N, C-alpha and C positions, 0 to 999 in steps of 0.2 A: 504494500500500500504506500502510495506517495502522498506527500503533503506539499502544498505550495506556500512558500513564504516570500512575501514581497518586502524587500528591505527598505529602510528609510530613504536611501538614495534614489529609490524609484518613485518618489512622491509625485513626480510629473504625471504619473498615471492618473492621479486624482483630477488633473486638469484636462484630460482627454474628453472628446465627445463620447456619448453613449455608444454610438456605432463603432468607434475606434476601440473602446474598451471591450466590447463584445467580441470583436475580431481578434484581439490579442488574447483574451481569456479562452476563446475557442481553440486557438493555436496552442496555448499552454496546456490545455486539457488533453490534447492529442500527443503531447511530448513522449509519454512512455511508449507509444506506438510509432515513434518517429523512425524514418528511414534515412539512410545515408547521413548519419550524424558524425561529424568530424570535429576534433578539438579546435579551439580557437587558435588561429595562426599567430605566430610570433609571441606566444605566451609560454612561459616556462611551466606553468601549472597546467598539465594536460587534462585536469578534471573540469576546467571551464569549457563549456560548450555554447556555441552561438545559435540563435534562432532569429532569422530575419523575417520581419512582418512589415511589409511596405517600407516606410522610412524609419521604422523602429527596429532596434536590435535587442533581443532578450539574451542575457548571459546567464547561464544556469549550470548547476551541477546535479548529479544524480547520487 
């Protein structure tokens, strides 16, 4: 079972429109079933994974 934690740095999320929030949350909910997931390039910590949603990038770990 996964849990989603939105860190304080992601408070910009509160300022998004309802449609943008729904789109991002939908993509986040599909993360455990994600395909072709690769570590964030140029980062020493291979646990950080990127998810691109339009002009937004979600950085997450499992």
